[in-house]
N, C-alpha and C positions, 0 to 999 in steps of 0.2 A: 505494498498499500504505500511505503515511504518512496520508493521510487515514482511508482505513478505522480502523487504528488507532485513529488520534482520537477519531474519531466515536462507536465501540464503545465506547470509553473515557468517551468525557462520555455518553453515553446511560447507558450502565451506573451508574456512580458518581451521574450525576445520580439515576438513581432507588433507587440506595441509600437515600439519607436519606428517603424515603420510606417503603422499607419499615422503616426502622430503627424508622420510628414506631409500630409495632405489635408490635416488642417493650418496648417500656415500659411500664409498671405494675405488676407482679405479682412481674416476675423481675428482682435485681439486675440493672446494665449491669455489671459485671464475670462475673457469670456469663451471661450470652446474649453474650458476646465470646469468651470462652473458648468455648462453644459451637458459636461460627463458628467458630473456626479448629481445632478439632481437630475438624472433617468437613470444612473446607476442606483440610486435612493431608492427613487420610485419603484421599480424592480423588484428590490428587496425587500422592502416595505409589503408591495404586495405579495412577494412571497411569503411572507411571516403571517401573514393577516389569512391570506388561504392554508396556511399552515397549522394556524392556531396557533404560534409560539408566541408567551409574551414578553412586551414590549414595554412593561413596566421595573424599572428601575430606580435607586437612590439617586442624591446627590450625586454622591462619591464616584459613582459610574457614569454620569453623565458629564464629568469632570474630565474625567479619563476618554469617555466617548469623543469631546474636544480636544484636546492635547492629540489623540491621535487623527481625528480628520486636520488637525493643524496642520501638524508634521507629515501626514503621509500620503491626507488624498486632495490637497491644494497648495502651501506652496513650496512642494520638492516637487509636483506638477508646471508649475508656473516655471520653475527654475530649467525645468528640460524642456519643456515650448519655447523659452525664451535660448538659453543653447543652440539649440538646434534653426536657430534664425539665423546664426552666428557662425557655426560649424558643421559640419557633415552629420549627419544621425550616426553615423558610423563609431564619429569619435567623440561623441556625445553620449553613445554603451559605454565605450572602452574610459570615457574617465569617471561614469555614473558606476564601474565596477570595481571601486578602489572603496566602496560601500562597506565590503568583508572590509578592512581593516577595522573600519569606525564601529561595522558590528560588533567585535571582539571587543574592542574597548571600551564602549557604551556598555554592553554586558558584564563583564568586567568591575566596574564602576558602578554603574546604577542599578546591576542583579548579582551583585557580587559575586556573579560564576568566575570559575579558576578556567586562565589560560594556561592551555595545554602545547605541550611543543608541538603533536601531528596536527593538529587546528593551523599553524603559523605555516608551520611548513607546506600544509595543505592551501591555503591562500597563498601563499608564495607562488607556489608551485601553479597554481592557479591565472593567478596577475602575469606570469611571463609568460603562457602559453596563450593566453588571449592579448599580451602586445606582440606574439611571432605570426601571429594569423593577422592582427593590421597593422604590420611591420610597414608596410607603403605608406598608409596612409599616416601612420606616425612620421617615416620619413620624410614626407612632405611637408608635414604643419610646420607654422612659421608664428612661435608664441607672441606673434604682434596684432596691435591695432585690435579685431572684431575679435582675432581667435582666441585671446587673453581674455574675453571679456565672455566669447564660447565656452572654455574650457573652466573658468570661475564659479559659470551659473550650474553645470555639470557637477561641480564639486562640493556646492554649496545647496544641489538638489539630495545629492548622497548623503550627505551629512544628514538632512532634516529626514531623510528617511529611513536612514538607520533608526534616527530618533524613534521617530513612529513604530519601526519596529518592534524596539525596546516599549513601546506603553503597548503594543497588542500583547507582548510579552507577560505583563503584567497585569493586562487584562484576562487571559488564560491562568495568570496566578490565581487571581481574582476571581475564576470557576464564570466569568461569562460567560457566554457560548457564541462561539465562531461566528453565527450567522445573525446575532443581532450587535454583535461586537463592528462587524460588516458593515452589517443596516445603519447602525447610531453614527460612525467613524464616517459614510460615505453623505452622509446626511449632513451633520457639522461642519463637513470638509467645505461642503457645494456651498455652506454659508458661510464661510470666511473667506473662501474664496471671490466670492460672489458680492463682499463688500469691499475689497481690495479693487477688484473691476469698477466700484461705482465711484472708489476714492479717486481712482486715478482716471476717471471721465472717460469710461471705456463705454460706446455703444453697443446695447445689445441686439445689434442685428446679429442673421441668418444668412448662410449661404448654402444654396438648393440645388447645388451642384452634385451628380454624383457621386466624385469622388470626397467630397467634402462629409454630404450625407451615410456615404458607405463606410469610409473609413468611424465615425462618430458611431455607429451601430457592431464595427464588431467592437470598437474600444471599450463600449458600454458594456455590450453581453458577455464579451467573452476575456478580455484584458482586464475590466474592472471585478465583475461579479464572479466571474469562475476564474479568475486568475487571484485576486485577491483573497474566497474565499478558502482554495488549495493553498495558497501564500499561511493563513492563516495557518490553518490545518498544520502543515509543514511544520510553523514555529511553534505551536506547540508541542510535535512529536518528538521535535530533534533541538530546541532551543533557536534562539536568534544567532548565533554566533556561526552555526553551520547550514542556517536556513539560508543562508548570504551566501552559501554558495552556487547559489538557481540566479541569483543577480551577479556573479560574476561569470555564468554561462548565455546571460542574457544575450552578450556581443557576438558569442561559436552563432547561437541560434538563427541570430538575424543576417551573421553574413549568407548563411544560407539564403537566405530570402531575397539578400541583395541579388545572392548569383556570381559573388569572386571564387577564386577556386581557395580552398582552406590548406593555407598552411601545413601540413603533416605534420608535423615536428611540434606548433604548436597544438594543434588540436588537440593531438596525444598526450602532448604534458599537461594542460588545459584541463582534459577530461578524466585525466589520472586525478590531478589536486583535487579536483572536484566527489571523483566515485568514490576515492579513498574515504573522505573523512563523510562523505553519505553512509555507508553502510554502519558508522557506527551508530550506538543507540544515544538514550541522552532522557531605427530597423534601419535597413542598415546602407542607405545611398546617400552621397554627399550630398550635401545643401543646392538647391535647386540655385542656378542664377539668375540674377535680375526677379528676385521676387519682387511681390509688393511691399513697399513699407507700411507697418502695421501703425495705427494713432498711436500714439502714445510712445512707440520703440521705435527708437534710435534707430537709422537707416544702416546696414553693413552691407560691405563690399564685397560679391560673390565672385568667385572664381568657374571657369567652366568643368563639370563634372570629369570631362575627360584630362583635364591639365593640372586636374587635384591631384589625383589618385591612379592615373594613367586608364586604358583602352579595356581594363576588367571592369569597371566600373559600369552598372547599367546606365542609358542615359535615360532614361525613365525615372522620374524619384514617386 
């Protein structure tokens, strides 16, 4: 069961980076994130009502739900969406993989879990493998101007998501069911990100293109509802520090979606580093050139995909 939870989470969340690229262009990131989690929360609340699950919790639980929504369902996603405005989704996912280090540190500090040598070795091996897979992207990347902003947003998103993962683990220690934890987390997250969008003066418009609507449906039903349900269950089974290996493998999963040939050595190392720890108990195309600037977001200079990562990149994002 743990293997299924891990594999589905990796595939769904890995492909979500690719889906996010179709959300960028005319709608502000904060607004797209609001739509995503309002719809996701509606689906989850509907499911709870249909299955007669209790939605009554005390103020301490709601304080935890608010923290979960703030870190994992709103601010970190704003960071990811903003990152993909400045750098390729592949580089965003690679930078986001550093979350495994944040998870290990925050779990030790906030949950008092012991840092084992095996966990550290697995994290290091997985990160090296991912770096080898995306070496062409990394080697051609220049940390100047918009590139630095993109990496900064991705790292900030990783830190916030890690804090959210720790909050989720705390919620399971409080014996809050995964379904309700996910439901209220999404609800509060949608509220927080909507407040951010309003504060920034972003208009709540909608794009009715096939790409935007199709990617929204996928992100809501699969990457959000199913993905977080499975991930929180995984956190409860093996802990946040080991569950974080799923996030390290996002990049590898999305590399398959993008269609780039995987570096064999990197793929093997990344898989071994993850699978070795998983057994213990306890998207990816470069940013599109010439995007229309989003209101409230500084316009970035984009380099055509072919010149940035070579002919192996897909020309369609």
